[in-house]
DRENTORKOL-3810 file (N, C-alpha, C; in nm, 4 decimals):
REM DRENTORKOL-3810
@n.u->12.7903; n.v->11.2189; n.w->12.5606; ca.u->12.7121; ca.v->11.1735; ca.w->12.4468; c.u->12.6529; c.v->11.0367; c.w->12.4799
@n.u->12.5279; n.v->11.0145; n.w->12.4400; ca.u->12.4622; ca.v->10.8864; ca.w->12.4647; c.u->12.5077; c.v->10.7845; c.w->12.3615
@n.u->12.4892; n.v->10.6568; n.w->12.3955; ca.u->12.5287; ca.v->10.5509; ca.w->12.3020; c.u->12.4485; c.v->10.5581; c.w->12.1727
@n.u->12.3178; n.v->10.5839; n.w->12.1856; ca.u->12.2364; ca.v->10.5933; ca.w->12.0641; c.u->12.2830; c.v->10.7113; c.w->11.9784
@n.u->12.3159; n.v->10.8207; n.w->12.0421; ca.u->12.3650; ca.v->10.9380; ca.w->11.9696; c.u->12.4964; c.v->10.9098; c.w->11.8981
@n.u->12.5849; n.v->10.8389; n.w->11.9664; ca.u->12.7135; ca.v->10.8024; ca.w->11.9042; c.u->12.6912; c.v->10.7128; c.w->11.7831
@n.u->12.6011; n.v->10.6168; n.w->11.7975; ca.u->12.5766; ca.v->10.5233; ca.w->11.6868; c.u->12.5108; c.v->10.5951; c.w->11.5685
@n.u->12.4196; n.v->10.6855; n.w->11.5969; ca.u->12.3572; ca.v->10.7629; ca.w->11.4881; c.u->12.4655; c.v->10.8425; c.w->11.4151
@n.u->12.5480; n.v->10.9115; n.w->11.4908; ca.u->12.6550; ca.v->10.9918; ca.w->11.4300; c.u->12.7510; c.v->10.9047; c.w->11.3502
@n.u->12.7967; n.v->10.7933; n.w->11.4096; ca.u->12.8931; ca.v->10.7060; ca.w->11.3412; c.u->12.8357; c.v->10.6487; c.w->11.2116
@n.u->12.7110; n.v->10.6041; n.w->11.2161; ca.u->12.6469; ca.v->10.5495; ca.w->11.0957; c.u->12.6279; c.v->10.6571; c.w->10.9895
@n.u->12.5869; n.v->10.7759; n.w->11.0331; ca.u->12.5656; ca.v->10.8862; ca.w->10.9400; c.u->12.6974; c.v->10.9250; c.w->10.8715
@n.u->12.8033; n.v->10.9327; n.w->10.9485; ca.u->12.9348; ca.v->10.9679; ca.w->10.8931; c.u->12.9850; c.v->10.8573; c.w->10.8001
@n.u->12.9640; n.v->10.7318; n.w->10.8393; ca.u->13.0057; ca.v->10.6188; ca.w->10.7546; c.u->12.9368; c.v->10.6253; c.w->10.6182
@n.u->12.8110; n.v->10.6680; n.w->10.6171; ca.u->12.7356; ca.v->10.6810; ca.w->10.4919; c.u->12.7667; c.v->10.8124; c.w->10.4187
@n.u->12.8497; n.v->10.8955; n.w->10.4812; ca.u->12.8870; ca.v->11.0272; ca.w->10.4263; c.u->12.7648; c.v->11.1170; c.w->10.4078
@n.u->12.6762; n.v->11.1128; n.w->10.5072; ca.u->12.5561; ca.v->11.1952; ca.w->10.5061; c.u->12.5747; c.v->11.3121; c.w->10.6017
@n.u->12.5164; n.v->11.4246; n.w->10.5675; ca.u->12.5120; ca.v->11.5377; ca.w->10.6598; c.u->12.3949; c.v->11.5161; c.w->10.7558
@n.u->12.3940; n.v->11.5933; n.w->10.8640; ca.u->12.2794; ca.v->11.5869; ca.w->10.9552; c.u->12.1525; c.v->11.6291; c.w->10.8820
@n.u->12.1653; n.v->11.7262; n.w->10.7935; ca.u->12.0504; ca.v->11.7738; ca.w->10.7173; c.u->11.9943; c.v->11.6644; c.w->10.6270
@n.u->12.0816; n.v->11.5875; n.w->10.5607; ca.u->12.0360; ca.v->11.4799; ca.w->10.4720; c.u->11.9634; c.v->11.3708; c.w->10.5518
@n.u->12.0214; n.v->11.3303; n.w->10.6648; ca.u->11.9552; ca.v->11.2292; ca.w->10.7483; c.u->11.8203; c.v->11.2824; c.w->10.7967
@n.u->11.8165; n.v->11.4080; n.w->10.8345; ca.u->11.6915; ca.v->11.4690; ca.w->10.8804; c.u->11.5853; c.v->11.4643; c.w->10.7710
@n.u->11.6240; n.v->11.4939; n.w->10.6471; ca.u->11.5294; ca.v->11.4886; ca.w->10.5352; c.u->11.4788; c.v->11.3468; c.w->10.5147
@n.u->11.5662; n.v->11.2490; n.w->10.5271; ca.u->11.5283; ca.v->11.1093; ca.w->10.5032; c.u->11.4254; c.v->11.0600; c.w->10.6050
@n.u->11.4294; n.v->11.1130; n.w->10.7266; ca.u->11.3365; ca.v->11.0635; ca.w->10.8288; c.u->11.2283; c.v->11.1654; c.w->10.8659
@n.u->11.2281; n.v->11.2797; n.w->10.7992; ca.u->11.1214; ca.v->11.3773; ca.w->10.8207; c.u->11.1341; c.v->11.4587; c.w->10.9469
@n.u->11.2548; n.v->11.5033; n.w->10.9777; ca.u->11.2754; ca.v->11.5887; ca.w->11.0944; c.u->11.3735; c.v->11.6996; c.w->11.0559
@n.u->11.4301; n.v->11.7678; n.w->11.1541; ca.u->11.5248; ca.v->11.8762; ca.w->11.1248; c.u->11.6665; c.v->11.8365; c.w->11.1648
@n.u->11.7636; n.v->11.9089; n.w->11.1085; ca.u->11.9037; ca.v->11.8801; ca.w->11.1418; c.u->11.9323; c.v->11.9129; c.w->11.2889
@n.u->11.8533; n.v->12.0017; n.w->11.3479; ca.u->11.8727; ca.v->12.0367; ca.w->11.4887; c.u->11.8342; c.v->11.9194; c.w->11.5796
@n.u->11.7305; n.v->11.8465; n.w->11.5395; ca.u->11.6899; ca.v->11.7280; ca.w->11.6151; c.u->11.8008; c.v->11.6229; c.w->11.6079
@n.u->11.8551; n.v->11.6019; n.w->11.4879; ca.u->11.9644; ca.v->11.5060; ca.w->11.4700; c.u->12.0828; c.v->11.5469; c.w->11.5555
@n.u->12.1153; n.v->11.6736; n.w->11.5533; ca.u->12.2267; ca.v->11.7253; ca.w->11.6335; c.u->12.2043; c.v->11.6996; c.w->11.7826
@n.u->12.0814; n.v->11.7227; n.w->11.8288; ca.u->12.0506; ca.v->11.6989; ca.w->11.9709; c.u->12.0642; c.v->11.5516; c.w->12.0069
@n.u->12.0236; n.v->11.4624; n.w->11.9168; ca.u->12.0395; ca.v->11.3194; ca.w->11.9432; c.u->12.1871; c.v->11.2833; c.w->11.9496
@n.u->12.2626; n.v->11.3315; n.w->11.8527; ca.u->12.4045; ca.v->11.2967; ca.w->11.8459; c.u->12.4828; c.v->11.3516; c.w->11.9656
@n.u->12.4395; n.v->11.4633; n.w->12.0210; ca.u->12.5070; ca.v->11.5215; ca.w->12.1373; c.u->12.4516; c.v->11.4685; c.w->12.2695
@n.u->12.3491; n.v->11.3822; n.w->12.2635; ca.u->12.2934; ca.v->11.3231; ca.w->12.3842; c.u->12.1993; c.v->11.4145; c.w->12.4597
@n.u->12.1545; n.v->11.5224; n.w->12.3974; ca.u->12.0627; ca.v->11.6167; ca.w->12.4623; c.u->11.9205; c.v->11.5602; c.w->12.4607
@n.u->11.8890; n.v->11.4853; n.w->12.3557; ca.u->11.7562; ca.v->11.4245; ca.w->12.3426; c.u->11.7729; c.v->11.2871; c.w->12.2797
@n.u->11.6657; n.v->11.2081; n.w->12.2844; ca.u->11.6651; ca.v->11.0752; ca.w->12.2225; c.u->11.5451; c.v->11.0628; c.w->12.1291
@n.u->11.5599; n.v->10.9857; n.w->12.0219; ca.u->11.4462; ca.v->10.9648; ca.w->11.9320; c.u->11.3378; c.v->10.8815; c.w->11.9994
@n.u->11.2118; n.v->10.9061; n.w->11.9590; ca.u->11.1040; ca.v->10.8215; ca.w->12.0107; c.u->11.0980; c.v->10.6931; c.w->11.9284
@n.u->11.0066; n.v->10.6023; n.w->11.9630; ca.u->11.0027; ca.v->10.4715; ca.w->11.8980; c.u->10.9760; c.v->10.4806; c.w->11.7477
@n.u->10.8933; n.v->10.5737; n.w->11.7049; ca.u->10.8671; ca.v->10.5883; ca.w->11.5614; c.u->10.9907; c.v->10.6399; c.w->11.4884
@n.u->11.0598; n.v->10.7322; n.w->11.5507; ca.u->11.1815; ca.v->10.7860; ca.w->11.4900; c.u->11.2910; c.v->10.6794; c.w->11.4851
@n.u->11.2938; n.v->10.5908; n.w->11.5844; ca.u->11.3930; ca.v->10.4825; ca.w->11.5843; c.u->11.3697; c.v->10.3914; c.w->11.4639
@n.u->11.2436; n.v->10.3598; n.w->11.4348; ca.u->11.2130; ca.v->10.2767; ca.w->11.3177; c.u->11.2587; c.v->10.3469; c.w->11.1900
@n.u->11.2294; n.v->10.4768; n.w->11.1789; ca.u->11.2726; ca.v->10.5527; ca.w->11.0606; c.u->11.4244; c.v->10.5556; c.w->11.0495
@n.u->11.4921; n.v->10.5739; n.w->11.1619; ca.u->11.6388; ca.v->10.5732; ca.w->11.1618; c.u->11.6924; c.v->10.4374; c.w->11.1177
@n.u->11.6349; n.v->10.3308; n.w->11.1714; ca.u->11.6792; ca.v->10.1956; ca.w->11.1360; c.u->11.6602; c.v->10.1702; c.w->10.9868
@n.u->11.5449; n.v->10.2115; n.w->10.9325; ca.u->11.5197; ca.v->10.1945; ca.w->10.7890; c.u->11.6200; c.v->10.2738; c.w->10.7060
@n.u->11.6463; n.v->10.3952; n.w->10.7459; ca.u->11.7368; ca.v->10.4807; ca.w->10.6692; c.u->11.8817; c.v->10.4362; c.w->10.6819
@n.u->11.9222; n.v->10.3985; n.w->10.8024; ca.u->12.0621; ca.v->10.3624; ca.w->10.8277; c.u->12.0890; c.v->10.2135; c.w->10.8050
@n.u->11.9828; n.v->10.1361; n.w->10.7793; ca.u->11.9919; ca.v->9.9922; ca.w->10.7530; c.u->12.0572; c.v->9.9145; c.w->10.8678
@n.u->12.0061; n.v->9.9407; n.w->10.9866; ca.u->12.0524; ca.v->9.8698; ca.w->11.1061; c.u->11.9313; c.v->9.8263; c.w->11.1878
@n.u->11.9538; n.v->9.7348; n.w->11.2814; ca.u->11.8447; ca.v->9.6924; ca.w->11.3693; c.u->11.8286; c.v->9.7929; c.w->11.4829
@n.u->11.7095; n.v->9.7938; n.w->11.5418; ca.u->11.6845; ca.v->9.8807; ca.w->11.6568; c.u->11.7719; c.v->9.8376; c.w->11.7744
@n.u->11.7934; n.v->9.7069; n.w->11.7875; ca.u->11.8793; ca.v->9.6588; ca.w->11.8968; c.u->12.0203; c.v->9.7170; c.w->11.8848
@n.u->12.0698; n.v->9.7246; n.w->11.7629; ca.u->12.2027; ca.v->9.7831; ca.w->11.7427; c.u->12.2004; c.v->9.9323; c.w->11.7748
@n.u->12.1019; n.v->10.0022; n.w->11.7211; ca.u->12.0936; ca.v->10.1468; ca.w->11.7407; c.u->12.0810; c.v->10.1820; c.w->11.8891
@n.u->12.0073; n.v->10.0991; n.w->11.9637; ca.u->11.9870; ca.v->10.1241; ca.w->12.1065; c.u->12.1036; c.v->10.0753; c.w->12.1936
@n.u->12.2014; n.v->10.0077; n.w->12.1318; ca.u->12.3174; ca.v->9.9608; ca.w->12.2071; c.u->12.2961; c.v->9.8279; c.w->12.2760
@n.u->12.1914; n.v->9.7556; n.w->12.2409; ca.u->12.1638; ca.v->9.6257; ca.w->12.3029; c.u->12.2569; c.v->9.5195; c.w->12.2470
@n.u->12.2825; n.v->9.5274; n.w->12.1163; ca.u->12.3779; ca.v->9.4360; ca.w->12.0531; c.u->12.4820; c.v->9.5174; c.w->11.9775
@n.u->12.5911; n.v->9.4525; n.w->11.9416; ca.u->12.6967; ca.v->9.5211; ca.w->11.8679; c.u->12.7032; c.v->9.4818; c.w->11.7212
@n.u->12.6050; n.v->9.4051; n.w->11.6748; ca.u->12.5987; ca.v->9.3654; ca.w->11.5342; c.u->12.4928; c.v->9.4523; c.w->11.4682
@n.u->12.5327; n.v->9.5229; n.w->11.3634; ca.u->12.4424; ca.v->9.6208; ca.w->11.3020; c.u->12.3359; c.v->9.5591; c.w->11.2118
@n.u->12.3452; n.v->9.4291; n.w->11.1815; ca.u->12.2502; ca.v->9.3669; ca.w->11.0884; c.u->12.1078; c.v->9.3740; c.w->11.1429
@n.u->12.0120; n.v->9.4023; n.w->11.0556; ca.u->11.8724; ca.v->9.4122; ca.w->11.1003; c.u->11.8138; c.v->9.2770; c.w->11.1386
@n.u->11.7228; n.v->9.2805; n.w->11.2331; ca.u->11.6520; ca.v->9.1590; ca.w->11.2720; c.u->11.5366; c.v->9.1317; c.w->11.1784
@n.u->11.4558; n.v->9.2328; n.w->11.1518; ca.u->11.3368; ca.v->9.2149; ca.w->11.0713; c.u->11.3488; c.v->9.2994; c.w->10.9456
@n.u->11.3445; n.v->9.2324; n.w->10.8337; ca.u->11.3442; ca.v->9.3037; ca.w->10.7075; c.u->11.2237; c.v->9.2528; c.w->10.6300
@n.u->11.1307; n.v->9.3445; n.w->10.5997; ca.u->11.0071; ca.v->9.3028; ca.w->10.5339; c.u->11.0299; c.v->9.2785; c.w->10.3847
@n.u->10.9232; n.v->9.2386; n.w->10.3168; ca.u->10.9333; ca.v->9.2039; ca.w->10.1757; c.u->10.9669; c.v->9.3235; c.w->10.0870
@n.u->10.9566; n.v->9.4447; n.w->10.1405; ca.u->10.9931; ca.v->9.5640; ca.w->10.0654; c.u->11.1362; c.v->9.6071; c.w->10.0967
@n.u->11.2044; n.v->9.5309; n.w->10.1848; ca.u->11.3408; ca.v->9.5658; ca.w->10.2224; c.u->11.3472; c.v->9.6672; c.w->10.3346
@n.u->11.2323; n.v->9.7017; n.w->10.3934; ca.u->11.2302; ca.v->9.7987; ca.w->10.5022; c.u->11.2537; c.v->9.7264; c.w->10.6347
@n.u->11.3253; n.v->9.7922; n.w->10.7240; ca.u->11.3510; ca.v->9.7362; ca.w->10.8559; c.u->11.2384; c.v->9.7754; c.w->10.9498
@n.u->11.2110; n.v->9.6919; n.w->11.0459; ca.u->11.1000; ca.v->9.7198; ca.w->11.1347; c.u->11.1250; c.v->9.6599; c.w->11.2721
@n.u->11.0746; n.v->9.7290; n.w->11.3741; ca.u->11.0750; ca.v->9.6718; ca.w->11.5083; c.u->10.9706; c.v->9.5611; c.w->11.5179
@n.u->10.8678; n.v->9.5721; n.w->11.4362; ca.u->10.7557; ca.v->9.4802; ca.w->11.4410; c.u->10.7473; c.v->9.4025; c.w->11.3107
@n.u->10.7754; n.v->9.2718; n.w->11.3120; ca.u->10.7739; ca.v->9.1953; ca.w->11.1875; c.u->10.6345; c.v->9.1655; c.w->11.1346
@n.u->10.5307; n.v->9.1854; n.w->11.2150; ca.u->10.3954; ca.v->9.1493; ca.w->11.1736; c.u->10.3222; c.v->9.2663; c.w->11.1084
@n.u->10.3846; n.v->9.3322; n.w->11.0120; ca.u->10.3216; ca.v->9.4405; ca.w->10.9381; c.u->10.2203; c.v->9.3810; c.w->10.8409
@n.u->10.1048; n.v->9.4436; n.w->10.8298; ca.u->9.9989; ca.v->9.3933; ca.w->10.7427; c.u->10.0224; c.v->9.4381; c.w->10.5985
@n.u->10.0615; n.v->9.3432; n.w->10.5142; ca.u->10.0811; ca.v->9.3716; ca.w->10.3726; c.u->9.9726; c.v->9.3028; c.w->10.2894
@n.u->9.8525; n.v->9.2897; n.w->10.3457; ca.u->9.7454; ca.v->9.2206; ca.w->10.2750; c.u->9.7000; c.v->9.2968; c.w->10.1508
@n.u->9.7345; n.v->9.4259; n.w->10.1422; ca.u->9.6963; ca.v->9.5015; ca.w->10.0232; c.u->9.7800; c.v->9.4604; c.w->9.9019
@n.u->9.8879; n.v->9.3870; n.w->9.9249; ca.u->9.9696; ca.v->9.3387; ca.w->9.8142; c.u->9.9148; c.v->9.2028; c.w->9.7732
@n.u->9.8629; n.v->9.1937; n.w->9.6532; ca.u->9.8008; ca.v->9.0704; ca.w->9.6054; c.u->9.8782; c.v->9.0232; c.w->9.4839
@n.u->9.9443; n.v->8.9102; n.w->9.4992; ca.u->10.0238; ca.v->8.8514; ca.w->9.3923; c.u->10.1138; c.v->8.9576; c.w->9.3315
@n.u->10.0945; n.v->8.9883; n.w->9.2039; ca.u->10.1829; ca.v->9.0834; ca.w->9.1371; c.u->10.1224; c.v->9.2224; c.w->9.1274
@n.u->10.0058; n.v->9.2453; n.w->9.1881; ca.u->9.9456; ca.v->9.3779; ca.w->9.1801; c.u->9.9367; c.v->9.4397; c.w->9.3188
@n.u->9.9493; n.v->9.5725; n.w->9.3238; ca.u->9.9449; ca.v->9.6447; ca.w->9.4497; c.u->9.8381; c.v->9.7517; c.w->9.4421
@n.u->9.7751; n.v->9.7778; n.w->9.5550; ca.u->9.6834; ca.v->9.8907; ca.w->9.5644; c.u->9.7700; c.v->10.0123; c.w->9.5945
@n.u->9.7890; n.v->10.0969; n.w->9.4958; ca.u->9.8819; ca.v->10.2090; ca.w->9.5062; c.u->9.8486; c.v->10.3034; c.w->9.6211
@n.u->9.7204; n.v->10.3370; n.w->9.6379; ca.u->9.6826; ca.v->10.4303; ca.w->9.7434; c.u->9.7075; c.v->10.3717; c.w->9.8820
@n.u->9.6828; n.v->10.2409; n.w->9.8976; ca.u->9.7108; ca.v->10.1772; ca.w->10.0266; c.u->9.8614; c.v->10.1680; c.w->10.0511
@n.u->9.9389; n.v->10.1473; n.w->9.9470; ca.u->10.0846; ca.v->10.1460; ca.w->9.9603; c.u->10.1337; c.v->10.2819; c.w->10.0074
@n.u->10.0803; n.v->10.3875; n.w->9.9480; ca.u->10.1215; ca.v->10.5227; ca.w->9.9880; c.u->10.0856; c.v->10.5482; c.w->10.1340
@n.u->9.9692; n.v->10.5000; n.w->10.1790; ca.u->9.9231; ca.v->10.5220; ca.w->10.3171; c.u->9.9722; c.v->10.4171; c.w->10.4159
@n.u->10.0537; n.v->10.3214; n.w->10.3719; ca.u->10.0879; ca.v->10.2068; ca.w->10.4554; c.u->10.1845; c.v->10.2362; c.w->10.5690
@n.u->10.2515; n.v->10.3481; n.w->10.5674; ca.u->10.3522; ca.v->10.3745; ca.w->10.6703; c.u->10.4913; c.v->10.3325; c.w->10.6258
@n.u->10.5003; n.v->10.2690; n.w->10.5108; ca.u->10.6301; ca.v->10.2319; ca.w->10.4554; c.u->10.6994; c.v->10.3598; c.w->10.4100
@n.u->10.8275; n.v->10.3701; n.w->10.4380; ca.u->10.9034; ca.v->10.4861; ca.w->10.3931; c.u->10.9177; c.v->10.4761; c.w->10.2421
@n.u->10.8649; n.v->10.5754; n.w->10.1716; ca.u->10.8729; ca.v->10.5796; ca.w->10.0262; c.u->10.9702; c.v->10.6896; c.w->9.9853
@n.u->11.0464; n.v->10.6619; n.w->9.8820; ca.u->11.1512; ca.v->10.7547; ca.w->9.8400; c.u->11.1381; c.v->10.7805; c.w->9.6907
@n.u->11.1548; n.v->10.9064; n.w->9.6515; ca.u->11.1631; ca.v->10.9447; ca.w->9.5113; c.u->11.2899; c.v->11.0273; c.w->9.4947
@n.u->11.3743; n.v->10.9859; n.w->9.4019; ca.u->11.5011; ca.v->11.0548; ca.w->9.3764; c.u->11.5823; c.v->11.0743; c.w->9.5048
@n.u->11.5923; n.v->10.9682; n.w->9.5842; ca.u->11.6690; ca.v->10.9672; ca.w->9.7093; c.u->11.6153; c.v->11.0627; c.w->9.8151
@n.u->11.4895; n.v->11.1062; n.w->9.8011; ca.u->11.4272; ca.v->11.1926; ca.w->9.9008; c.u->11.3049; c.v->11.1223; c.w->9.9565
@n.u->11.2935; n.v->11.1206; n.w->10.0892; ca.u->11.1799; ca.v->11.0571; ca.w->10.1549; c.u->11.0546; c.v->11.1406; c.w->10.1308
@n.u->10.9465; n.v->11.0730; n.w->10.0955; ca.u->10.8182; ca.v->11.1407; ca.w->10.0771; c.u->10.7583; c.v->11.1622; c.w->10.2159
@n.u->10.7326; n.v->11.2867; n.w->10.2522; ca.u->10.6768; ca.v->11.3182; ca.w->10.3838; c.u->10.5307; c.v->11.2754; c.w->10.3904
@n.u->10.4765; n.v->11.2683; n.w->10.5120; ca.u->10.3349; ca.v->11.2323; ca.w->10.5291; c.u->10.2445; c.v->11.3331; c.w->10.4593
@n.u->10.2804; n.v->11.4602; n.w->10.4660; ca.u->10.2008; ca.v->11.5631; ca.w->10.3978; c.u->10.2052; c.v->11.5410; c.w->10.2469
@n.u->10.3237; n.v->11.5099; n.w->10.1941; ca.u->10.3362; ca.v->11.4812; ca.w->10.0507; c.u->10.2584; c.v->11.3560; c.w->10.0133
@n.u->10.2575; n.v->11.2555; n.w->10.1023; ca.u->10.1822; ca.v->11.1329; ca.w->10.0749; c.u->10.0331; c.v->11.1621; c.w->10.0647
@n.u->9.9815; n.v->11.2468; n.w->10.1545; ca.u->9.8398; ca.v->11.2829; ca.w->10.1492; c.u->9.8080; c.v->11.3566; c.w->10.0184
@n.u->9.8945; n.v->11.4498; n.w->9.9807; ca.u->9.8752; ca.v->11.5246; ca.w->9.8565; c.u->9.8849; c.v->11.4320; c.w->9.7363
@n.u->9.9831; n.v->11.3442; n.w->9.7364; ca.u->10.0006; ca.v->11.2484; ca.w->9.6275; c.u->9.8775; c.v->11.1589; c.w->9.6146
@n.u->9.8238; n.v->11.1151; n.w->9.7271; ca.u->9.7035; ca.v->11.0321; ca.w->9.7288; c.u->9.5861; c.v->11.1061; c.w->9.6652
@n.u->9.5683; n.v->11.2335; n.w->9.7013; ca.u->9.4599; ca.v->11.3140; ca.w->9.6444; c.u->9.4786; c.v->11.3333; c.w->9.4942
@n.u->9.6008; n.v->11.3617; n.w->9.4530; ca.u->9.6294; ca.v->11.3839; ca.w->9.3108; c.u->9.6013; c.v->11.2576; c.w->9.2302
@n.u->9.6507; n.v->11.1449; n.w->9.2773; ca.u->9.6297; ca.v->11.0177; ca.w->9.2062; c.u->9.4810; c.v->10.9856; c.w->9.1984
@n.u->9.4092; n.v->11.0041; n.w->9.3087; ca.u->9.2648; ca.v->10.9780; ca.w->9.3091; c.u->9.1928; c.v->11.0684; c.w->9.2089
@n.u->9.2270; n.v->11.1963; n.w->9.2074; ca.u->9.1642; ca.v->11.2909; ca.w->9.1144; c.u->9.1925; c.v->11.2537; c.w->8.9700
@n.u->9.3177; n.v->11.2224; n.w->8.9408; ca.u->9.3543; ca.v->11.1844; ca.w->8.8036; c.u->9.2812; c.v->11.0579; c.w->8.7625
@n.u->9.2770; n.v->10.9592; n.w->8.8496; ca.u->9.2106; ca.v->10.8333; ca.w->8.8170; c.u->9.0609; c.v->10.8534; c.w->8.7954
@n.u->8.9984; n.v->10.9334; n.w->8.8837; ca.u->8.8547; ca.v->10.9614; ca.w->8.8675; c.u->8.8279; c.v->11.0334; c.w->8.7361
@n.u->8.9116; n.v->11.1301; n.w->8.7009; ca.u->8.8938; ca.v->11.2018; ca.w->8.5740; c.u->8.9158; c.v->11.1079; c.w->8.4557
@n.u->9.0122; n.v->11.0199; n.w->8.4668; ca.u->9.0380; ca.v->10.9224; ca.w->8.3606; c.u->8.9157; c.v->10.8339; c.w->8.3382
@n.u->8.8519; n.v->10.7915; n.w->8.4468; ca.u->8.7309; ca.v->10.7105; ca.w->8.4345; c.u->8.6171; c.v->10.7901; c.w->8.3694
@n.u->8.6029; n.v->10.9188; n.w->8.4048; ca.u->8.5009; ca.v->11.0035; ca.w->8.3440; c.u->8.5238; c.v->11.0167; c.w->8.1936
@n.u->8.6476; n.v->11.0445; n.w->8.1552; ca.u->8.6810; ca.v->11.0604; ca.w->8.0136; c.u->8.6550; c.v->10.9303; c.w->7.9387
@n.u->8.6874; n.v->10.8179; n.w->7.9999; ca.u->8.6631; ca.v->10.6882; ca.w->7.9362; c.u->8.5136; c.v->10.6668; c.w->7.9139
@n.u->8.4319; n.v->10.6964; n.w->8.0147; ca.u->8.2863; ca.v->10.6831; ca.w->8.0012; c.u->8.2332; c.v->10.7768; c.w->7.8922
@n.u->8.2781; n.v->10.9023; n.w->7.8933; ca.u->8.2333; ca.v->10.9990; ca.w->7.7926; c.u->8.2717; c.v->10.9531; c.w->7.6517
@n.u->8.3909; n.v->10.9024; n.w->7.6359; ca.u->8.4380; ca.v->10.8539; ca.w->7.5060; c.u->8.3558; c.v->10.7349; c.w->7.4599
@n.u->8.3269; n.v->10.6428; n.w->7.5501; ca.u->8.2442; ca.v->10.5269; ca.w->7.5150; c.u->8.1048; c.v->10.5709; c.w->7.4720
@n.u->8.0458; n.v->10.6678; n.w->7.5434; ca.u->7.9125; ca.v->10.7170; ca.w->7.5087; c.u->7.9133; c.v->10.7834; c.w->7.3723
@n.u->8.0141; n.v->10.8690; n.w->7.3444; ca.u->8.0235; ca.v->10.9347; ca.w->7.2137; c.u->8.0428; c.v->10.8336; c.w->7.1018
@n.u->8.1214; n.v->10.7309; n.w->7.1288; ca.u->8.1451; ca.v->10.6267; ca.w->7.0283; c.u->8.0152; c.v->10.5527; c.w->6.9973
@n.u->7.9384; n.v->10.5204; n.w->7.0999; ca.u->7.8099; ca.v->10.4521; ca.w->7.0783; c.u->7.7151; c.v->10.5390; c.w->6.9969
@n.u->7.7072; n.v->10.6668; n.w->7.0309; ca.u->7.6199; ca.v->10.7595; ca.w->6.9582; c.u->7.6636; c.v->10.7693; c.w->6.8122
@n.u->7.7916; n.v->10.7811; n.w->6.7903; ca.u->7.8454; ca.v->10.7909; ca.w->6.6552; c.u->7.8162; c.v->10.6652; c.w->6.5753
@n.u->7.8353; n.v->10.5490; n.w->6.6360; ca.u->7.8076; ca.v->10.4223; ca.w->6.5680; c.u->7.6591; c.v->10.4087; c.w->6.5355
@n.u->7.5732; n.v->10.4468; n.w->6.6299; ca.u->7.4285; ca.v->10.4408; ca.w->6.6063; c.u->7.3874; c.v->10.5344; c.w->6.4942
@n.u->7.4480; n.v->10.6514; n.w->6.4888; ca.u->7.4188; ca.v->10.7472; ca.w->6.3826; c.u->7.4616; c.v->10.6915; c.w->6.2480
@n.u->7.5793; n.v->10.6332; n.w->6.2419; ca.u->7.6287; ca.v->10.5755; ca.w->6.1163; c.u->7.5418; c.v->10.4595; c.w->6.0700
@n.u->7.5003; n.v->10.3771; n.w->6.1642; ca.u->7.4165; ca.v->10.2614; ca.w->6.1303; c.u->7.2818; c.v->10.3081; c.w->6.0765
@n.u->7.2219; n.v->10.4097; n.w->6.1381; ca.u->7.0906; ca.v->10.4574; ca.w->6.0938; c.u->7.0999; c.v->10.5320; c.w->5.9610
@n.u->7.2160; n.v->10.5884; n.w->5.9273; ca.u->7.2348; ca.v->10.6580; ca.w->5.7997; c.u->7.2647; c.v->10.5643; c.w->5.6844
@n.u->7.3031; n.v->10.4418; n.w->5.7106; ca.u->7.3380; ca.v->10.3471; ca.w->5.6034; c.u->7.2112; c.v->10.2978; c.w->5.5348
@n.u->7.2151; n.v->10.2893; n.w->5.3998; ca.u->7.0961; ca.v->10.2371; ca.w->5.3301; c.u->7.0813; c.v->10.0872; c.w->5.3560
@n.u->6.9585; n.v->10.0460; n.w->5.3675; ca.u->6.9283; ca.v->9.9028; ca.w->5.3862; c.u->6.8491; c.v->9.8560; c.w->5.2667
@n.u->6.8232; n.v->9.7301; n.w->5.2575; ca.u->6.7472; ca.v->9.6744; ca.w->5.1435; c.u->6.6037; c.v->9.7272; c.w->5.1439
@n.u->6.5541; n.v->9.7667; n.w->5.2644; ca.u->6.4174; ca.v->9.8164; ca.w->5.2730; c.u->6.4042; c.v->9.9592; c.w->5.2190
@n.u->6.5064; n.v->10.0429; n.w->5.2383; ca.u->6.4941; ca.v->10.1807; ca.w->5.1954; c.u->6.5892; c.v->10.2156; c.w->5.0808
@n.u->6.6264; n.v->10.1156; n.w->5.0047; ca.u->6.7160; ca.v->10.1403; ca.w->4.8922; c.u->6.6416; c.v->10.2057; c.w->4.7762
@n.u->6.7160; n.v->10.2660; n.w->4.6858; ca.u->6.6567; ca.v->10.3312; ca.w->4.5690; c.u->6.6028; c.v->10.2269; c.w->4.4712
@n.u->6.4920; n.v->10.2569; n.w->4.4117; ca.u->6.4314; ca.v->10.1645; ca.w->4.3145; c.u->6.4852; c.v->10.1822; c.w->4.1780
END
């Protein structure tokens, strides 16, 4: 068994996770996790980042470079990263661009389940469609309100057309 495989297994067991649960969290299969843990294969650099984020350890620890599991880089969202210079310019003060957040590469979770890239694309399309429809309905409502107000104003008697 490889050192990385042992550390993945030990961390997974410590968290009381099955191979299937860890696989779901990082978007792979339990067979891939099993192969890593048995030393048959190793995760690539992107999978290492996902593993570090899910297991809350540094890549140096996971790779066996150091024996301290604490992460080196933890971004403002609490995600671990091999690269601390992640561009979070889409976050402005207290407001976030939701679609850019979804597409940012940050691991997003709903009900303890990682949102897959395919789900992120679908979610992005759904949110965009709903928002566009909301804007259409708002415009239509404003137009109907203006028409209604103009009709009411023109129907009201004025001093010029009042009864004698």
